[in-house]
Structure formats: structure tokens, C-alpha cells
C-alpha positions as CSV (number, residue, x, y, z in Angstrom):
1,M,43.5,14.0,-38.5
2,K,41.9,12.6,-35.1
3,P,38.0,13.3,-34.3
4,L,37.3,14.5,-30.6
5,F,36.5,11.2,-28.4
6,G,36.8,8.7,-31.9
7,P,39.0,6.6,-33.5
8,R,41.9,7.4,-35.6
9,L,41.8,7.6,-39.1
10,S,43.6,7.3,-42.0
11,D,43.7,10.1,-44.7
12,D,41.5,7.9,-47.3
13,A,39.2,7.0,-44.6
14,N,38.6,10.8,-43.6
15,I,38.2,12.0,-46.5
16,R,35.4,9.9,-47.4
17,R,33.8,10.4,-43.8
18,V,33.9,14.2,-44.9
19,R,32.5,13.3,-48.1
20,M,29.6,11.4,-46.6
21,L,28.9,14.2,-43.9
22,Y,28.7,17.0,-47.0
23,A,26.8,13.8,-48.8
24,R,24.3,14.1,-46.0
25,F,23.5,18.0,-46.2
26,P,20.9,18.2,-48.8
27,T,18.5,16.0,-46.8
28,G,19.3,17.7,-43.5
29,A,18.9,21.2,-45.2
30,V,15.5,19.6,-46.5
31,S,14.7,18.9,-43.0
32,A,15.6,22.4,-41.6
33,L,13.5,24.3,-44.0
34,V,11.1,22.2,-42.7
35,G,11.2,22.5,-39.0
36,V,11.9,26.4,-40.0
37,F,7.9,26.2,-41.8
38,L,7.3,24.7,-38.8
39,G,8.5,27.3,-36.3
40,F,7.2,30.4,-38.4
41,I,3.4,28.6,-38.2
42,V,3.9,28.1,-34.2
43,L,5.3,31.3,-33.7
44,L,2.5,33.5,-35.3
45,D,0.4,33.6,-32.7
46,G,2.3,34.8,-29.5
47,T,5.7,36.6,-31.1
48,S,6.3,39.5,-32.8
49,L,6.3,39.2,-36.7
50,D,9.1,41.3,-37.2
51,L,11.2,39.0,-34.9
52,I,9.6,36.0,-36.4
53,K,10.4,37.6,-40.0
54,A,14.0,38.2,-39.2
55,W,14.5,34.6,-37.6
56,A,13.5,32.9,-40.9
57,V,15.2,35.3,-42.9
58,Y,18.5,34.2,-40.7
59,M,17.7,30.5,-41.0
60,V,17.1,30.6,-44.6
61,S,20.0,32.7,-45.4
62,V,22.5,30.3,-43.4
63,I,20.7,27.2,-45.2
64,A,21.1,28.5,-48.5
65,A,24.9,30.0,-47.3
66,R,25.5,26.2,-46.4
67,M,24.0,25.1,-49.7
68,W,26.7,27.2,-51.6
69,I,29.7,25.9,-49.4
70,W,28.2,22.2,-50.2
71,H,28.1,23.1,-54.1
72,M,31.7,24.3,-53.4
73,F,32.7,21.2,-51.7
74,D,32.1,18.8,-54.6
75,S,35.0,20.5,-56.6
76,A,37.2,20.5,-53.8
77,D,40.6,18.8,-54.5
78,L,40.8,16.8,-50.7
79,S,43.6,15.6,-49.4
80,G,44.6,15.2,-45.4
81,Q,45.2,18.5,-44.9
82,T,42.3,20.4,-46.7
83,V,39.6,17.6,-45.1
84,R,40.2,19.0,-41.9
85,R,39.8,22.8,-43.2
86,W,36.4,21.7,-44.8
87,E,35.2,19.6,-41.9
88,W,35.5,22.4,-39.4
89,I,33.6,25.3,-42.3
90,F,30.8,22.6,-42.3
91,A,31.1,22.6,-38.5
92,A,30.6,26.6,-38.3
93,G,27.3,26.3,-40.5
94,A,26.6,23.8,-38.2
95,L,26.9,26.1,-35.3
96,L,24.7,29.3,-37.0
97,T,22.1,26.7,-37.6
98,G,22.0,25.9,-34.1
99,L,22.1,29.6,-32.9
100,G,18.7,29.9,-35.0
101,W,17.2,27.3,-32.7
102,G,18.5,28.4,-30.0
103,A,16.7,31.9,-30.6
104,L,13.6,30.2,-30.0
105,F,14.3,30.3,-25.8
106,G,15.4,33.9,-26.5
107,P,13.4,37.0,-27.5
108,L,11.5,34.7,-30.0
109,H,9.8,31.9,-26.9
110,P,6.1,32.4,-26.7
111,P,5.0,34.2,-23.7
112,A,3.4,32.3,-20.3
113,N,0.2,32.8,-22.0
114,H,0.6,30.2,-24.9
115,P,1.6,26.9,-23.4
116,E,1.0,25.2,-26.5
117,A,3.1,27.2,-28.7
118,R,5.6,26.8,-25.7
119,I,5.4,22.8,-25.9
120,M,5.6,22.6,-29.4
121,I,8.6,24.6,-29.7
122,V,10.4,22.2,-26.8
123,L,9.2,19.2,-28.8
124,L,10.5,21.0,-32.6
125,V,13.9,21.6,-30.8
126,I,14.2,18.3,-29.5
127,V,13.1,16.6,-33.1
128,V,15.6,19.0,-34.7
129,S,18.2,17.8,-32.3
130,F,18.0,14.1,-32.6
131,A,17.9,14.9,-36.4
132,G,21.2,16.5,-35.7
133,A,22.6,13.6,-34.1
134,V,21.9,11.3,-37.1
135,F,22.9,13.5,-39.8
136,L,26.1,15.3,-38.1
137,A,26.8,11.5,-36.4
138,L,30.0,11.8,-38.7
139,S,31.4,15.0,-37.4
140,N,32.0,15.1,-33.6
141,P,32.8,19.0,-34.0
142,S,29.9,19.9,-36.2
143,F,27.7,18.0,-33.7
144,W,28.8,19.2,-30.8
145,L,28.8,23.2,-32.1
146,F,25.1,22.3,-33.0
147,V,23.9,20.5,-30.0
148,T,25.5,23.6,-27.9
149,A,23.7,25.8,-29.6
150,A,20.7,24.6,-30.2
151,L,20.0,23.7,-26.2
152,G,22.3,25.6,-24.6
153,P,19.9,28.1,-24.4
154,A,16.6,26.2,-23.5
155,M,18.9,24.9,-20.5
156,M,19.6,28.1,-19.6
157,H,16.3,29.5,-20.0
158,Y,14.6,26.7,-17.9
159,L,17.4,26.2,-15.5
160,V,18.0,30.0,-14.8
161,V,13.6,31.2,-15.1
162,L,11.7,28.0,-14.2
163,G,14.3,26.2,-12.6
164,P,12.7,25.8,-9.0
165,R,9.4,24.7,-10.8
166,L,10.4,22.7,-13.0
167,Q,12.7,19.9,-11.4
168,W,11.2,17.1,-13.0
169,P,10.8,18.2,-16.7
170,I,14.9,19.8,-16.4
171,T,16.0,15.7,-15.3
172,A,13.8,14.5,-18.3
173,A,15.4,16.8,-20.4
174,I,18.9,16.3,-19.0
175,C,18.1,12.4,-19.5
176,C,17.2,13.2,-23.2
177,I,20.6,15.0,-23.7
178,V,22.0,12.0,-22.1
179,V,20.3,9.8,-24.9
180,L,21.1,11.9,-27.4
181,V,24.7,12.2,-26.8
182,L,24.8,8.1,-26.5
183,L,23.3,8.1,-30.0
184,Q,26.0,10.1,-31.4
185,R,28.6,8.3,-30.3
186,T,27.1,5.1,-31.2
187,L,26.5,6.3,-34.7
188,H,30.0,7.8,-35.0
189,Q,31.6,4.8,-33.8
190,S,30.0,2.4,-35.8
191,A,30.3,5.0,-38.7
192,S,33.9,5.6,-38.1
193,V,35.0,1.3,-37.9
194,S,33.2,0.8,-41.0
195,L,34.1,3.6,-43.2
196,E,38.4,2.4,-42.1
197,R,37.1,-1.1,-43.0
198,S,35.9,-0.7,-46.3
199,T,38.4,2.1,-47.2
200,E,41.5,-0.6,-46.6
201,A,39.1,-3.4,-48.2
202,E,38.8,-1.1,-51.4
203,T,42.8,-0.1,-51.2
204,L,43.9,-3.4,-51.2
205,L,41.8,-4.6,-53.8
206,A,43.3,-1.4,-55.9
207,E,46.5,-2.7,-55.5
208,Q,45.3,-6.3,-56.4
209,H,43.7,-4.8,-59.7
210,A,47.1,-2.8,-59.9
211,I,49.0,-6.1,-60.3
212,F,46.6,-7.9,-62.1
213,D,46.7,-5.5,-64.9
214,S,50.3,-4.5,-64.6
215,S,51.6,-8.2,-64.2
216,P,53.6,-9.4,-66.8
217,L,52.7,-12.8,-67.3
218,G,49.1,-13.7,-68.3
219,I,46.7,-14.3,-65.9
220,A,43.5,-16.3,-65.9
221,M,40.8,-17.4,-63.3
222,L,39.1,-20.3,-64.6
223,E,35.4,-21.7,-63.0
224,D,34.3,-25.0,-64.3
225,K,37.4,-24.7,-67.0
226,R,36.3,-21.5,-68.8
227,I,37.8,-18.3,-68.1
228,I,35.9,-16.0,-66.2
229,K,38.4,-13.2,-65.7
230,C,42.1,-12.9,-67.3
231,N,44.6,-10.0,-67.7
232,L,45.7,-7.9,-71.1
233,R,48.8,-9.9,-70.7
234,L,47.3,-13.2,-71.9
235,A,45.1,-11.1,-74.4
236,E,48.3,-10.1,-75.7
237,L,49.8,-13.7,-75.6
238,L,47.2,-15.1,-77.3
239,G,46.3,-12.4,-80.0
240,R,42.8,-11.8,-79.5
241,R,40.6,-9.5,-76.8
242,I,39.8,-9.8,-73.2
243,L,36.1,-9.8,-73.9
244,D,36.7,-12.9,-76.6
245,L,38.8,-14.9,-73.8
246,T,36.1,-14.5,-71.3
247,G,33.8,-17.1,-71.3
248,A,35.6,-19.3,-73.5
249,T,37.5,-22.8,-72.4
250,L,41.4,-22.8,-71.7
251,Q,41.9,-25.9,-73.2
252,Q,40.2,-23.9,-76.8
253,Q,43.5,-21.9,-76.8
254,F,46.0,-24.9,-77.1
255,F,47.6,-25.8,-80.3
256,S,46.5,-29.5,-80.1
257,P,43.9,-31.1,-78.9
258,V,45.9,-33.8,-77.7
259,E,48.1,-31.2,-75.3
260,A,44.7,-29.7,-74.2
261,D,43.8,-33.3,-73.1
262,Q,47.1,-34.0,-71.4
263,F,46.9,-30.6,-70.1
264,L,43.6,-31.4,-68.2
265,A,45.1,-34.6,-66.9
266,D,48.1,-33.0,-65.3
267,S,45.9,-30.1,-63.4
268,A,43.3,-32.8,-62.4
269,A,46.3,-34.7,-61.1
270,A,48.1,-32.2,-58.9
271,F,45.0,-30.6,-57.9
272,D,44.0,-33.6,-56.6
273,K,47.2,-34.3,-54.5
274,G,46.9,-30.6,-53.2
275,R,49.9,-29.3,-55.4
276,V,50.5,-26.7,-57.8
277,A,50.0,-27.8,-61.3
278,Q,53.0,-26.9,-63.4
279,G,53.8,-27.5,-67.4
280,M,55.1,-26.6,-70.4
281,Y,52.5,-26.9,-73.6
282,R,51.7,-25.2,-77.4
283,M,49.4,-22.5,-77.6
284,R,47.9,-21.2,-80.6
285,R,47.3,-17.1,-81.2
286,A,44.2,-16.0,-83.2
287,D,46.4,-15.6,-86.1
288,G,47.5,-19.4,-86.4
289,T,50.8,-19.4,-85.1
290,Q,51.9,-21.0,-82.1
291,F,54.4,-20.6,-78.9
292,W,55.5,-22.4,-76.3
293,A,54.1,-21.5,-73.0
294,E,54.6,-22.4,-69.4
295,L,51.7,-23.2,-67.3
296,S,51.4,-22.7,-63.5
297,G,48.1,-22.7,-61.7
298,R,46.6,-23.7,-58.3
299,R,43.2,-24.6,-56.8
300,M,41.2,-21.4,-55.2
301,A,39.9,-22.4,-51.9
302,G,36.3,-22.7,-51.8
303,S,34.2,-25.0,-54.1
304,G,36.8,-26.3,-56.1
305,K,35.4,-25.1,-58.9
306,H,37.4,-21.9,-59.7
307,S,41.6,-22.4,-60.5
308,V,44.2,-19.5,-61.0
309,W,46.6,-19.7,-63.9
310,M,50.0,-17.9,-64.6
311,I,51.0,-18.1,-68.5
312,A,54.6,-17.1,-69.8
313,D,55.9,-17.5,-73.5
314,V,59.1,-19.6,-73.0
315,T,59.1,-20.0,-76.6
316,L,62.7,-18.2,-76.6
317,R,64.1,-19.8,-73.5
318,M,62.7,-23.3,-75.4
319,A,64.4,-22.4,-78.3
320,N,68.2,-21.7,-76.8
321,E,67.4,-25.5,-75.1
322,R,67.4,-26.9,-77.9
323,R,70.0,-25.0,-79.8
324,A,72.5,-26.3,-76.6
325,R,71.6,-29.9,-76.9
326,P,73.5,-30.7,-80.0
327,R,76.5,-28.8,-78.5
328,E,76.4,-30.5,-75.5
329,T,76.5,-33.8,-77.2
330,E,79.3,-32.8,-79.5
331,A,80.8,-31.6,-76.4
332,A,80.7,-35.5,-74.5
333,P,83.3,-37.8,-74.9
334,S,82.8,-40.6,-77.2
335,R,82.8,-44.4,-75.8
336,T,84.9,-47.0,-76.8
337,A,84.5,-50.8,-76.3
């Protein structure tokens, strides 16, 4: 899905965007209820009580319906297609809420003999619109429907009814709308880029974890000769739990201290030359049995204290090579003086 006037996002990033949009709704709902309460208080002096009650019931009903939709969204199975429908459902709720705020400049608008109430209503709608720019920044349809419904009646009211006498206030109102749109565009662009990058990073990290966990080779990450992370295959090779291996040194898993010292010397020499360290050594399982292991390691970029090692069980290969050597000796022609 490509948001209006926004960057194109992947399906995963789009799903995260809509999830964040719905996650912000409870805070926006509380803010809307506070605004409804303030509007109710301001309108009491100059507006019919029946109209005020009808408006308050409408606003609370819309917020309650949106809360129900928010609850249903939590259990929804989202995909690239369904997430678009959920966004437009959210946008429809924003439109209904905006119409409620726009009604303050219709029959609910305070009469001319209550200038203080008029000023308070204008300020309230401006604050609500800026709050909408923040809470709805992730969704272009929701923002535009909300702002159009909330500010459209206000602009029409002052342009048609009081336009010739309020040139400067109207200019100021237009400037506020421009600032409002710029604010939403900035927030939307920033959030979209951040979501796309974080989604790509999480996808890459998940792929790396999958490779790490499903590798047929044992993998160990070392820091100052101690294992800080290893995969399940290494634990299977050594007959130990991953928890037991974490924090232990790799040389403790060798069959003899002599080979462990040789491993340290060989790896240090290879790393000093910027090469990959390789070698075959005997390692010991938890039950005391030994097996031949082929180790291949590389120093990680950075402080030089970290390295990654790949460990494979080559016991069968070593046995086959040993059985093949006597045959090669017997097949070789004998030398004569």
C-alpha cells in the first residue's frame, strides 16, 4: 500500500505503521474526552442545552465505537491487504470525530454576545487539530479526513459570515493550517522512514537468528576466550546445555590441555596476520568421550576481543582417512637398491 503523498512502505512496515496508529488511539481518546468536557462547559452559557447534550452524546458514542474497533483490531489477523481496510476503518472514525468538532461552528456556535465563548471554541478546535496532527501523523487518510471535517466548517463560517470584517484573523487561520499540515508531513515522513529501516533491520536480524539456530555446524561467539553465545548444534556436539556453555572458555572443551594451548597459539598467530584460523583438534563431550573437531574462526571487527568460530564433527572423516593410509602404503611399489 502506498500512502497518499508518502513514501512507499513494505507490507511488514505498513502493518507496523497501522499497529502504531491503533496503539496511539487510547491516548487520543482520553484527549478527545477531555476536549468534549471542556467544550460542554464553554457552550453552557450561550447554546441550547438540548443541542449540547446531543453533541456530547454523539461525541462520546463515536469515541466508544472507536474503542470497540480498537479492541477488535488487537485480535485481527493482519496482512498486506487487510491492513489497508483497517486503516480506512480508523480513518472513518477520525472523520466522524472531526465532524463533531466541526459542528461547534454550526448550530452549536456561541452567539455574538458571548465573545469569550467564541474565542474558547476557536482555541479548543485549534488545539484539537494540532493534537490530531500528532496522533494521526502515521495515517494520511485519517489526518486529512479529520482536519477537513474539523476545520472546514470553521473556515466556511468565518469566510462566509464574517469574511469581509476578519481579513487578518482569516490570514492567521490559514497560516495555522499550513503549519498544521507541515507538522503532520514532517512527522509522517520521519515515522515512515524509521519504520521501514527498523523493519528491515528486524527482518535481517530474524534471518541471522534462523541461520544461527539451524546451522549444521556448531557456532560459538567468543569474548576474551569465553563463550558469550552459541547455538544448539554446538551444545549437541559437546553434550551440554547452552546455559552451561555460556561463560565457559572454549579451551575447556578440548580433550587435553596440550591441544588447548596449541589451539590458542595457532589462532593467535592467524589472527595477528589477519587470516582465518583453522585446525583439527580433539574435543571432549560431557560424558568424557572424545571426538575430532574441525575449527574455523575469524576475529570480529572492533576491539579485537571478539571472534566467531565454526565447529564441525569430523571424527568419521578422520577414521576414513586413517583406514585409507595403510591401503595406500600397500599399493605403493617397493623400492629396490
